[in-house]
C-alpha positions as a Markdown table, in Angstrom:
| # | Residue | x | y | z |
|---|---|---|---|---|
| 1 | Met | -17.3 | 14.1 | -11.3 |
| 2 | Asn | -14.7 | 14.6 | -14.0 |
| 3 | Ser | -11.1 | 13.5 | -13.9 |
| 4 | Ser | -9.6 | 17.0 | -13.2 |
| 5 | Ala | -11.7 | 17.3 | -10.1 |
| 6 | Lys | -10.6 | 13.9 | -8.8 |
| 7 | Leu | -7.0 | 14.8 | -9.6 |
| 8 | Ile | -7.3 | 18.0 | -7.5 |
| 9 | Ile | -9.0 | 16.2 | -4.6 |
| 10 | Gly | -6.3 | 13.5 | -4.7 |
| 11 | Leu | -3.5 | 16.1 | -4.7 |
| 12 | Ile | -5.1 | 17.9 | -1.7 |
| 13 | Ile | -5.3 | 14.6 | 0.2 |
| 14 | Leu | -1.7 | 13.8 | -0.7 |
| 15 | Ile | -0.5 | 17.2 | 0.6 |
| 16 | Ala | -2.5 | 16.7 | 3.8 |
| 17 | Gly | -1.0 | 13.3 | 4.4 |
| 18 | Leu | 2.5 | 14.7 | 3.8 |
| 19 | Tyr | 1.9 | 17.6 | 6.1 |
| 20 | Trp | 0.6 | 15.2 | 8.8 |
| 21 | Tyr | 4.1 | 13.8 | 9.1 |
| 22 | Ala | 6.1 | 16.9 | 8.1 |
| 23 | Ala | 4.4 | 18.9 | 10.9 |
| 24 | Asp | 5.6 | 16.2 | 13.4 |
| 25 | Ile | 9.1 | 16.0 | 12.0 |
| 26 | Phe | 9.8 | 19.7 | 11.6 |
| 27 | Gly | 7.8 | 21.0 | 14.5 |
| 28 | Leu | 5.2 | 22.8 | 12.4 |
| 29 | Pro | 1.7 | 23.4 | 13.8 |
| 30 | Gly | -0.2 | 20.1 | 13.3 |
| 31 | Phe | -3.8 | 19.0 | 13.2 |
| 32 | Gly | -4.1 | 18.9 | 17.0 |
| 33 | Arg | -3.4 | 15.2 | 17.7 |
| 34 | Leu | -3.5 | 15.5 | 21.5 |
| 35 | Gly | 0.3 | 15.4 | 21.8 |
| 36 | Ala | 0.7 | 12.1 | 19.9 |
| 37 | Asn | 3.8 | 11.5 | 17.9 |
| 38 | Ala | 2.8 | 10.8 | 14.3 |
| 39 | Val | 6.1 | 9.3 | 13.2 |
| 40 | Glu | 6.2 | 6.9 | 16.2 |
| 41 | Asp | 2.6 | 5.9 | 15.4 |
| 42 | Leu | 3.6 | 5.3 | 11.8 |
| 43 | Lys | 6.5 | 3.0 | 12.9 |
| 44 | Thr | 4.1 | 1.1 | 15.2 |
| 45 | Val | 1.6 | 0.5 | 12.4 |
| 46 | Phe | 4.3 | -0.4 | 9.9 |
| 47 | Phe | 5.9 | -3.0 | 12.2 |
| 48 | Gly | 2.5 | -4.4 | 13.2 |
| 49 | Val | 1.4 | -4.8 | 9.6 |
| 50 | Phe | 4.7 | -5.9 | 8.1 |
| 51 | Gly | 4.1 | -9.6 | 8.8 |
| 52 | Leu | 0.7 | -9.5 | 7.2 |
| 53 | Phe | 2.2 | -7.8 | 4.2 |
| 54 | Leu | 4.7 | -10.6 | 3.8 |
| 55 | Ile | 2.0 | -13.3 | 4.2 |
| 56 | Phe | -0.2 | -11.7 | 1.5 |
| 57 | Leu | 2.8 | -11.0 | -0.8 |
| 58 | Gly | 3.8 | -14.7 | -0.5 |
| 59 | Leu | 0.3 | -15.8 | -1.2 |
| 60 | Ile | 0.0 | -13.7 | -4.3 |
| 61 | Ile | 3.3 | -14.8 | -5.7 |
| 62 | Ala | 2.5 | -18.5 | -5.0 |
| 63 | Trp | -0.9 | -18.1 | -6.6 |
| 64 | Ile | 0.5 | -16.5 | -9.7 |
| 65 | Glu | 3.1 | -19.2 | -10.1 |
| 66 | Tyr | 0.5 | -21.9 | -9.5 |
| 67 | Glu | -1.7 | -20.5 | -12.3 |
| 68 | Asp | 1.4 | -20.3 | -14.5 |
| 69 | Leu | 2.2 | -24.0 | -13.9 |
| 70 | Lys | -1.5 | -24.9 | -14.7 |
| 71 | Trp | -1.2 | -22.8 | -17.9 |
| 72 | Glu | 2.0 | -24.6 | -19.0 |
| 73 | Ala | 0.5 | -28.0 | -18.3 |
| 74 | Arg | -2.6 | -27.1 | -20.3 |
| 75 | Glu | -0.4 | -25.9 | -23.2 |
| 76 | Lys | 1.7 | -29.2 | -23.1 |
| 77 | Lys | -1.6 | -31.2 | -23.3 |
| 78 | Ser | -2.8 | -29.1 | -26.3 |
| 79 | Lys | 0.5 | -29.6 | -28.2 |
| 80 | Lys | 0.3 | -33.4 | -27.8 |
| 81 | Lys | -3.1 | -33.5 | -29.5 |
């Protein structure tokens, strides 16, 4: 599949995702979600996952800094030789 086809598919998915919430906010006909409130569902998922996001972000930052400290220690050893 070439890049232009992937771009078009990605844009269609993007528009569908935006419409999913816009239909709920502006009262447009939606995808038939059995009366569920898409914006409230989004808030629930966001607040439920926010702690995990902070944990993983902290781990990634700590890992990057740890690797940076190891790299600096390795450079100091090589300069002494």
